KEKOLBA-26694 format. One record per residue (C-alpha): residue in three letters; x, y, z. Coordinates in Angstrom, 2 decimals, m for minus. Layout:
 rest      px      py      pz
  ALA       X       Y       Z
...
# end
This chain:
 rest      px      py      pz
  MET    0.04   m0.17   m0.09
  PHE    1.21    3.60   m0.61
  ALA    0.82    6.98    1.04
  VAL   m0.92    9.48   m1.12
  GLY    0.01   13.49   m1.59
  ALA   m2.45   15.40    0.73
  VAL   m5.65   16.66   m1.10
  VAL   m6.20   20.38   m1.15
  LEU  m10.10   20.34   m2.00
  LEU  m11.39   23.15    0.28
  LEU   m8.43   24.46    1.38
  GLY   m9.00   26.83    4.20
  VAL  m12.21   25.77    4.96
  SER  m12.96   26.54    8.94
  PRO  m12.93   22.95   10.53
  VAL  m16.46   21.73   11.77
  ALA  m17.65   22.25   15.49
  SER  m17.48   18.19   15.93
  ALA  m15.29   15.93   14.17
  THR  m16.14   12.60   12.47
  SER  m15.18    9.78   14.72
  GLY  m13.04    6.89   13.24
  PRO  m15.73    4.61   13.60
  GLU  m18.44    6.86   11.84
  ALA  m16.10    7.44    9.05
  VAL  m15.55    3.83    8.45
  ALA  m19.10    3.01    8.41
  LEU  m20.06    5.48    5.88
  LEU  m17.19    4.67    3.78
  ASN  m18.57    1.06    3.99
  LEU  m21.68    2.36    2.84
  GLN  m20.23    4.14   m0.25
  ARG  m18.22    1.00   m1.15
  ALA  m21.25   m1.18   m0.76
  ALA  m23.26    1.14   m3.18
  ASN  m20.84    0.37   m5.70
  GLY  m20.65   m3.40   m5.37
  ILE  m17.40   m3.23   m3.35
  PRO  m16.96   m5.22   m0.04
  GLY  m18.48   m3.35    2.65
  ASN  m17.15   m4.63    5.49
  LEU  m13.98   m2.70    6.99
  VAL  m13.17   m2.76   10.23
  GLU  m12.33    0.39   12.44
  ASP   m8.95   m0.36   13.48
  PRO   m8.27    1.67   16.82
  GLN   m4.46    1.47   16.28
  LEU   m4.99    3.25   12.72
  THR   m7.23    5.65   14.01
  GLN   m4.86    6.45   17.08
  GLY   m2.20    6.84   14.18
  CYS   m3.92    9.15   12.27
  LEU   m4.56   11.08   15.76
  GLU   m1.02   11.54   16.64
  TYR   m0.28   12.25   12.66
  ASP   m2.49   15.04   12.95
  HIS   m0.80   16.52   15.79
  TYR    2.62   16.66   14.09
  ARG    1.34   17.86   11.00
  ALA   m0.16   20.92   12.95
  LEU    3.55   21.40   14.47
  ASN    5.21   20.76   11.20
  PRO    2.57   22.31    8.26
  SER    5.73   23.13    6.12
  GLU    6.94   19.42    5.90
  PRO    5.80   17.11    3.17
  PRO    2.84   14.94    4.14
  HIS    2.61   11.13    5.14
  HIS    5.53   11.18    6.83
  GLU    7.30   12.16   10.26
  ILE   10.81   12.99   11.27
  VAL   12.39   11.31   14.28
  GLY   13.14   14.38   16.86
  HIS   10.92   16.90   15.21
  ALA    8.05   18.18   17.84
  GLY    5.26   15.56   17.79
  TYR    7.27   12.64   16.38
  THR    5.67    9.50   17.48
  PRO    6.66    5.99   16.12
  LEU    2.66    5.34   15.71
  GLY    2.27    8.29   14.00
  ALA    5.08    8.04   11.76
  SER    3.68    4.27   10.66
  ALA    1.80    5.30    7.87
  HIS   m0.19    2.18    5.90
  GLY   m2.14    3.25    2.98
  GLU   m3.01    6.83    4.03
  VAL   m4.87    9.87    2.19
  ASN   m5.27   13.50    4.10
  ALA   m7.57   16.43    3.40
  PHE   m8.04   19.84    5.33
  VAL  m11.98   19.16    5.71
  ASP  m13.90   16.77    7.42
  ILE  m17.15   16.20    5.07
  TRP  m18.58   12.94    5.87
  THR  m22.47   11.30    4.83
  ALA  m23.28    8.50    3.33
  THR  m22.87    9.50   m0.02
  ALA  m20.08   12.22    0.52
  ASN  m16.28   12.24    1.94
  PRO  m13.25   14.84    1.96
  TRP  m11.74   12.83   m1.08
  ASP  m14.49   12.87   m3.70
  THR  m13.06   14.29   m7.09
  ALA   m9.36   12.91   m5.96
  PRO   m8.97    9.70   m7.86
  ILE   m5.65    8.58   m6.47
  HIS   m6.98    9.03   m2.94
  GLN  m10.41    7.33   m4.03
  TRP   m8.05    4.28   m5.14
  LEU   m6.79    3.34   m1.73
  MET  m10.45    3.97   m0.55
  PHE  m12.17    1.50   m2.50
  ASP   m9.82   m0.78   m2.66
  PRO  m11.82   m4.11   m2.55
  THR   m8.64   m5.87   m0.72
  VAL   m8.77   m3.28    1.75
  SER   m9.99   m4.85    5.07
  THR   m9.22   m2.42    8.05
  ALA   m9.30    1.48    8.26
  GLY   m8.98    4.25   10.74
  TYR   m9.47    7.71   10.76
  ALA   m9.12   10.91   12.58
  PHE   m9.76   14.75   12.13
  SER   m8.03   16.99   14.35
  GLU   m6.29   20.39   14.66
  GLY   m7.38   21.08   10.99
  THR   m6.25   17.65    9.39
  ALA   m8.34   14.92    8.13
  CYS   m6.12   11.58    7.96
  MET   m7.64    8.20    6.97
  ARG   m5.32    4.99    7.09
  PHE   m6.40    1.28    5.60
  ASP   m4.48   m1.86    5.74
  SER   m5.41   m5.22    4.16
  GLY   m4.44   m8.86    4.64
  GLY   m7.54  m10.07    5.96
  PRO   m8.18  m13.77    6.86
  THR   m9.33  m14.70    3.44
  PRO   m8.56  m13.38    0.27
  LEU  m11.17  m12.26   m2.13
  ALA  m11.53  m14.84   m5.12
  PRO  m10.66  m12.88   m8.37
  ALA  m13.15  m10.34   m9.68
  PHE  m14.09   m7.40  m11.22
  TYR  m15.08   m3.96   m9.20
  SER  m15.76   m0.67   m9.99
  PHE  m16.32    3.08   m8.71
  VAL  m18.27    5.32  m10.30
  ASN  m19.69    7.54   m7.58
  ASP  m20.06    7.51   m3.92
  ALA  m23.99    7.08   m4.14
  GLY  m23.69    4.62   m6.52
  PRO  m24.00    3.88  m10.22
  GLY  m27.57    5.65  m10.35
  ALA  m26.83    9.47  m10.60
  VAL  m22.96    9.61  m11.52
  PRO  m21.94   13.31  m11.78
  PHE  m21.76   14.01  m16.04
  SER  m18.39   16.08  m15.43
  GLU  m15.64   16.35  m13.08
  THR  m13.00   18.58  m12.30
  ALA  m10.42   16.27  m10.25
  TYR   m8.30   18.30   m7.81
  GLU   m5.43   16.44   m5.31
  ALA   m1.59   15.98   m5.01
  PRO    0.95   15.36   m5.69
  PHE   m0.86   14.95   m9.40
  VAL   m4.27   14.33  m10.96
  PRO   m4.20   11.16  m13.10
  GLN   m5.21   12.80  m16.03
  GLN   m2.11   14.98  m16.68
  LEU   m0.22   11.67  m17.35
  VAL   m2.43   11.00  m20.50
  GLY   m2.45   14.62  m22.01
  ILE   m4.77   16.29  m20.35
  ALA   m4.05   19.55  m18.34
  PRO   m4.49   19.46  m14.74
  ALA   m7.39   21.75  m14.23
  THR   m9.48   20.43  m17.00
  THR  m13.05   19.62  m16.46
  THR  m13.77   15.97  m17.74
  GLY  m16.03   13.44  m17.58
  PRO  m16.58   11.14  m14.52
  ASN  m13.30    9.59  m13.05
  ILE  m14.33    5.66  m12.92
  LEU  m12.23    3.72  m10.94
  ALA  m12.00   m0.29  m12.45
  PHE  m10.51   m2.80  m10.34
  ALA   m9.16   m6.37  m11.47
  SER   m8.81   m7.81   m7.93
  GLY   m6.63  m10.98   m7.17
  PHE   m5.60  m11.51  m11.01
  GLY   m1.87  m10.48  m10.39
  GLY   m0.33   m8.02  m12.59
  ALA   m3.60   m6.89  m14.01
  ARG   m3.50   m4.23  m16.49
  VAL   m5.78   m2.56  m19.06
  ALA   m5.43   m3.27  m22.58
  SER   m8.31   m1.28  m23.94
  VAL  m11.76    0.72  m22.97
  GLY  m14.86    1.75  m24.70
  LEU  m17.74    3.87  m23.25
  THR  m20.72    4.08  m25.23
  ILE  m24.32    5.42  m24.69
  ALA  m26.53    2.75  m23.90
  GLY  m28.12    1.54  m27.10
  GLY  m26.11    4.18  m29.24
  PRO  m23.04    5.87  m30.45
  PRO  m19.43    5.58  m28.43
  VAL  m17.71    8.43  m26.61
  PRO  m15.18    9.52  m28.66
  ASP  m12.35    9.98  m26.50
  VAL  m11.62    7.89  m23.29
  ARG   m8.48    7.70  m21.47
  PHE   m7.17    5.61  m18.89
  VAL   m4.44    5.54  m16.29
  ASP   m2.65    2.35  m14.59
  SER    0.08    0.89  m13.41
  ALA    1.82    0.86  m16.58
  THR    1.40    4.69  m17.31
  SER    4.37    6.22  m17.39
  GLY    5.12    8.57  m14.23
  VAL    2.38    6.94  m12.23
  SER    4.87    6.49   m9.63
  GLY    3.51    3.34   m8.13
  PHE    0.08    4.04   m7.89
  PHE   m3.14    1.89   m8.62
  GLY   m1.95   m1.63   m8.91
  ASN   m4.22   m3.94  m10.13
  ALA   m6.69   m0.86  m11.03
  ALA   m7.25    1.91  m13.39
  ASP   m8.70    5.37  m13.58
  ILE  m10.96    5.78  m16.66
  ILE  m11.40    9.35  m18.14
  PRO  m13.81   10.23  m20.55
  VAL  m11.92   13.59  m21.95
  GLY  m14.89   15.62  m21.94
  PRO  m17.96   15.58  m19.63
  LEU  m20.68   13.39  m20.74
  GLU  m24.43   13.90  m21.52
  PRO  m26.38   14.27  m18.22
  GLY  m29.81   11.96  m17.40
  THR  m27.98    9.52  m19.95
  ALA  m27.30    5.36  m19.58
  TYR  m23.58    4.55  m20.06
  THR  m21.96    1.35  m20.43
  LEU  m18.20    0.85  m20.19
  THR  m16.21   m2.06  m20.83
  VAL  m12.59   m2.42  m19.81
  ASN  m10.44   m5.03  m21.40
  TRP   m7.83   m6.55  m18.98
  GLN   m4.67   m8.60  m19.46
  ASN   m1.42   m9.33  m17.68
  ASP    1.67  m10.54  m18.79
  SER    0.02  m14.21  m19.45
  GLY   m2.15  m12.62  m21.90
  PRO   m6.17  m11.62  m21.76
  ILE   m8.09  m11.62  m18.40
  GLY  m11.30  m10.85  m19.21
  THR  m13.61   m8.11  m19.86
  GLN  m15.36   m5.72  m17.21
  THR  m18.61   m3.74  m17.77
  VAL  m19.69   m1.21  m15.65
  ASN  m23.17    0.04  m16.36
  PHE  m23.95    3.62  m14.82
  THR  m26.43    6.55  m15.50
  THR  m25.34   10.31  m15.34
  ALA  m27.23   12.60  m12.95
  LEU  m28.97   15.82  m14.36
  ARG  m28.17   19.32  m14.41
  ASP  m28.81   21.07  m11.48
  ASN  m32.02   23.37  m12.02
  SER  m32.93   26.42  m10.51
  VAL  m36.34   27.66  m10.90
  ALA  m37.74   31.15   m9.25
  LEU  m40.80   33.27   m9.88
  SER  m42.20   36.37   m8.88
  ALA  m45.65   37.90   m9.47
  GLU  m46.51   41.68   m9.84
  VAL  m49.94   42.89   m9.93
  GLN  m51.03   46.20  m11.34
  GLY  m54.59   46.98  m10.32
  PRO  m56.97   47.01   m9.41
  THR  m59.04   47.87  m12.24
  ILE  m61.33   50.83  m11.76
  SER  m63.19   49.96  m15.14
  GLY  m63.30   47.26  m17.97
  ASP  m63.80   43.74  m17.46
  GLN  m62.80   43.70  m13.94
  THR  m59.29   42.10  m14.25
  SER  m56.11   43.20  m13.30
  THR  m52.95   43.08  m15.15
  VAL  m50.33   40.70  m13.50
  ARG  m46.79   40.32  m14.46
  ILE  m45.37   37.06  m13.70
  HIS  m41.57   36.83  m13.81
  VAL  m40.04   33.17  m14.62
  ALA  m36.27   32.17  m13.92
  SER  m35.47   28.53  m15.17
  ASP  m32.07   26.72  m16.08
  ALA  m34.45   24.21  m17.86
  PRO  m35.45   25.32  m21.20
  GLN  m38.95   24.96  m21.01
  ALA  m41.08   25.21  m18.01
  GLU  m45.08   24.80  m17.34
  LEU  m46.88   27.66  m15.25
  SER  m49.68   27.04  m13.77
  LEU  m52.45   28.88  m11.58
  SER  m54.92   27.86   m8.90
  GLY  m57.52   30.63   m7.62
  PRO  m60.81   31.62   m8.78
  THR  m60.03   29.46  m12.25
  GLN  m57.29   27.12  m13.00
  LEU  m54.73   28.29  m15.71
  SER  m51.76   26.28  m17.33
  GLN  m49.48   27.18  m20.18
  ALA  m45.87   26.20  m21.03
  THR  m43.56   29.52  m20.90
  ALA  m39.69   29.88  m21.16
  ALA  m37.98   32.18  m18.77
  GLY  m39.01   35.60  m18.89
  GLU  m42.19   37.66  m18.09
  VAL  m45.89   36.11  m18.80
  VAL  m48.56   38.86  m18.70
  LEU  m51.92   37.80  m17.66
  ASN  m55.41   39.47  m16.84
  LEU  m56.58   37.95  m13.78
  VAL  m59.67   38.31  m11.94
  PRO  m59.85   39.42   m8.35
  GLY  m58.91   36.61   m5.76
  ARG  m56.28   34.78   m4.10
  TRP  m53.91   32.95   m6.71
  ILE  m51.09   30.81   m6.48
  ALA  m48.73   30.65   m9.38
  CYS  m46.29   27.69   m9.36
  VAL  m43.69   26.92  m12.29
  ALA  m42.03   23.56  m13.03
  SER  m39.58   22.23  m15.25
  GLY  m36.72   19.56  m15.56
  GLY  m37.44   15.97  m15.25
  PRO  m36.95   13.08  m17.71
  GLY  m35.81   13.89  m20.98
  THR  m34.66   17.49  m20.31
  GLY  m31.17   16.77  m19.15
  TYR  m31.98   18.75  m15.71
  LYS  m33.28   18.07  m12.30
  PRO  m36.92   18.78  m11.41
  GLY  m37.46   21.88  m10.05
  ARG  m40.34   24.06   m8.87
  SER  m41.34   26.92   m7.19
  CYS  m44.54   28.72   m6.28
  THR  m45.70   32.02   m4.88
  ALA  m49.09   33.64   m3.81
  PHE  m50.39   37.09   m4.60
  VAL  m53.47   38.65   m4.42
  VAL  m55.52   40.16   m7.25
  THR  m57.67   43.21   m5.70
  GLY  m61.25   43.86   m7.33
  TYR  m62.85   47.45   m7.56
  PRO  m66.41   47.72   m6.89
  ARG  m66.99   49.79  m10.51
  LEU  m69.81   52.39   m8.94
  THR  m71.01   54.62  m11.74
  LEU  m73.68   57.18  m12.17
  ALA  m75.31   57.98  m15.32
  PRO  m75.04   61.52  m16.41
  GLN  m78.50   62.81  m16.92
  LEU  m81.33   62.56  m14.58
  ILE  m84.31   60.54  m15.43
  ARG  m87.02   63.24  m15.35
  ARG  m90.20   61.49  m16.70
  SER  m91.19   60.29  m13.34
  ARG  m92.12   61.68  m10.06
  PRO  m89.29   61.99   m8.44
  PRO  m86.66   62.30  m10.87
  TYR  m83.75   59.37  m10.79
  ALA  m80.10   58.81  m11.44
  VAL  m79.17   55.26  m12.88
  LEU  m76.46   53.43  m10.80
  THR  m74.60   50.59  m12.40
  ALA  m72.03   48.54  m10.28
  ALA  m69.69   45.64  m11.15
  SER  m71.62   42.24  m10.83
  GLN  m68.97   41.30   m8.09
  ALA  m70.68   44.20   m5.82
  ALA  m74.39   43.10   m6.00
  GLY  m75.35   42.39   m2.59
  GLN  m72.96   44.66   m0.50
  ARG  m74.42   48.24    1.21
  ALA  m73.86   51.40   m0.16
  THR  m74.34   54.73    1.59
  ILE  m76.21   57.62   m0.74
  VAL  m75.59   61.11    0.26
  THR  m77.80   63.81   m1.60
  GLN  m76.82   67.27   m1.36
  TYR  m79.24   70.19   m2.54
  LEU  m77.20   73.32   m3.43
  PRO  m78.53   76.57   m4.60
  GLY  m77.66   77.21   m8.58
  ARG  m75.15   80.32   m7.85
  CYS  m73.23   77.97   m6.15
  ARG  m70.22   76.30   m8.07
  ILE  m70.35   72.51   m7.25
  HIS  m68.07   71.42   m4.36
  ARG  m67.30   75.37   m3.50
  CYS  m70.37   75.87   m1.97
  PRO  m70.44   76.55    2.19
  THR  m72.22   74.19    4.02
  SER  m74.79   76.56    5.35
  HIS  m75.59   77.06    1.54
  VAL  m76.83   74.14    1.04
  HIS  m80.78   73.78    1.16
  ARG  m80.81   70.51    2.31
  SER  m79.05   66.68    2.32
  THR  m80.28   63.46    2.30
  THR  m78.32   60.01    3.46
  LYS  m79.48   56.67    2.89
  THR  m78.12   53.04    2.60
  ILE  m79.11   50.72   m0.02
  VAL  m78.46   47.45   m1.37
  LEU  m76.53   47.37   m4.60
  HIS  m77.41   45.93   m7.86
  VAL  m75.73   45.44  m11.17
  ARG  m78.56   48.50  m12.26
  GLN  m80.82   50.46  m10.12
  LYS  m82.64   53.79   m9.77
  VAL  m81.62   56.32   m7.11
  ALA  m84.39   58.50   m6.60
  VAL  m83.10   62.25   m6.09
  GLY  m85.89   64.14   m4.92
  ILE  m87.38   67.22   m6.48
  VAL  m84.82   69.59   m7.70
  LEU  m85.77   73.16   m7.82
  PRO  m85.54   75.32  m11.40
  GLY  m81.52   76.41  m11.06
  ASP  m80.36   74.30   m8.19
  ARG  m78.22   71.84   m8.30
  VAL  m78.03   68.46   m6.69
  ILE  m75.12   66.41   m5.89
  VAL  m75.26   62.52   m5.27
  THR  m72.77   60.71   m4.07
  VAL  m72.54   56.73   m3.71
  THR  m69.94   54.91   m1.55
  THR  m69.41   51.50   m0.67
  PRO  m67.03   50.06    2.21
  ALA  m64.13   47.55    1.54
  PHE  m65.39   43.91    1.39
  THR  m64.17   40.72    0.94
  LEU  m66.00   38.22   m1.94
  ALA  m65.32   34.82   m2.06
  GLY  m61.51   35.31   m0.43
  ALA  m61.04   38.58   m3.06
  PRO  m60.54   41.53   m1.50
  TYR  m62.29   44.71   m3.11
  VAL  m61.34   48.21   m2.29
  ALA  m63.79   51.04   m1.47
  GLY  m65.75   52.71   m3.95
  GLN  m67.43   55.58   m4.93
  ALA  m69.19   57.48   m7.43
  THR  m70.28   61.15   m7.69
  ARG  m72.17   63.01  m10.18
  ALA  m73.81   66.54  m10.40
  TYR  m77.08   67.22  m11.66
  ARG  m79.09   70.54  m12.69
# end
């Protein structure tokens, strides 16, 4: 087993408040191994964990020294801390059932997912994560092929990867610049065959064309420095298609000739999909068909989205990111936009927002009095939504010499106030208007709520001779 260079992923991130324990880290790694069909029966070795803990302390006291070794006589040196087996280091403590500190570090993952490993220890202390491995279990594994595609297994493999680790990233040994984003690095293991190396690889879309450029690094690659053993890092040069099924074939050989062909089936994950929307209501409408203009702003990474609205009515329409302008009746509305999912290349995304369209009772007094009856009357109309609401009618009689709205109260002949129930169209009696006099009719209704929809107070005023 080889001790690998320290990974520098997320360098500078503050340590978490509560470090993952050795048994916890080993248990989570077992879940990740099992998800890939690799034996998930590692046993936590307290000696390996203690060795990591002592090495972490040495590292804190000697930060400028190369990783994975201790020098006798230097501060913090201990024989147990110096007795590194297979070891990986990092500067973060990130562990879940589907994540670890060495994601996107294929050399480190080669050690972590080696099928022949039987024990492990882990410690995160003083800013350094250390994990050590040992093999030599009582029963060697029978010759078999294994693969590692993703912490969560082959069902949702990232379609791209930017590998980042030290002392080097494998891709730079096969002509790919270190910081280049590639397809996912896939580890293939030919366990128990002895001297196994890769003869050729092929990657195809399931039932479709081959991926044009796929490279690999194994123990025979120039500059590999003893890494990988009976394993290989398979590297698609470009990102793969999201949400797509792939089949990888690895043809293995050793000095005696072909060993066999390994087949790995996996599906890439969908692209992340951010979905958001907001609604801007312009209104309420004072006249017209009792609707308000609503501008709904849609943002979606996926190219096509479905906008749906529920409220007084149900609406649905396909839309692209941008602005959708609708005329909506008063009421409480919920707008939702959804995009992504199968066939789109994007993860399903959904966002909703609630808003209120406020109504207006739309009170109107006809411009002329109807005088053929006694007493004369004005015609009052209201929006159908206002029918049944109570309204107040104030009628003021003024002498003709007064300008409307500027006559002192003392000049008002008389004033009447009454309450009515609104109809869509109704008569409003104004009484006898003396020759030359004027009458002002004012109809008001307070704000009200109808079927959950708010309506503002309404008013109509008209002066008659």
